[in-house]
N, C-alpha and C positions, 0 to 999 in steps of 0.2 A: 655860210657867213655873208653879211653884207658889207659893203664898203666902210661903213662907220666901224663896224666891229673889227674889221682888218686893220684899219688905221689904229684904233685903240690897242689892239694886240701889238702891232709892230712898235708903236710909241712906248709901250710897256716893256719892250727889249731894252731900251736904252737904259744904261747904268747898271746892267747885268753883265756877268762873265760867263763865257761859254767856251767850249772846244768846238772845232768844226763838227765833229760827229753830234755833240749834244744840240748844237743849234739846229743842225740839219734835221734831226729826229723831232725837235720841238715843232719845227715849221711843217714837217710832214703830218703830224698829229693834228696841227690846227687847220691846215689847208685840206687834209684828207685824201692826200694824193702824194706821189713822188715828187720830191723837190731835188733840183741839182744846183746847188750853191756853186758859184764860181768866185774864185778868188783873183779878181782882175789886178790886184796889186802885184802879184807874182808875176803876172804876164808883163806889166809895165816895168818892173825890177829888171827883167831880163833885157829889156830895150834899152834901159838908161841906168845912170848911177843913181844909188839908192837916196842919195842926198837931193835929188830932183824929185822924188816922188812925193806927190802933194798930199795924197790920203791913202788910207788902206780901205779897200772897198770890197765888199761881196754883193754879187748880183745874181737874182733869179727872176724867172718869170713864169706865169701861169696862163696857158692858153687853151682853157677848156670852154670858152664861151659863156661861162657862168658870170655872176656878178664879181667873182674873186679874180677874173682875168686882168692881168696887168704886168708891170715891169716893177720890180722891187730892188732897192739898194739899201744895204746895211753896211754903215761906216764902223770902223772898229780900230782899236789900237792894240797892238800885240802886247802882251804882258812879259816882262823881263823873266819871270819865273812862273812855272805852272802852279796853279791852285792846288789845294788838297783834292779836289774833284776832277783834276786833268784840264781845267779851264786855262786857256792861253790867249784869250781875247777879250777886251772890254768894249762893249757897244757904245759908241758915242752919239751916233744919230741914224736916222732912217729916212728913206725917200721913197714915194710910190707914185706910180701913175697907172690909172685904170684904164682899160681899153673897152 
């Protein structure tokens, strides 16, 4: 995949609902390699009061030297109730920086 295709894919995630596992599985299929999503929101929640949390953020990076190498952010909102398919987050925005 080239940068343009990756951007299109990532921006297509916005407005969709996922569980952590289903999102990770989808990313691994698209990037054709192991992806390790980090929920940085959980790390920040442990450091400060939940009311101070600015956003809910998932991060991952690809460092294989190809066109898809870069740093990626997925912003999400946790859902109050799980969906029928186990989805518990709603994707609101994405960010990307290619290396």
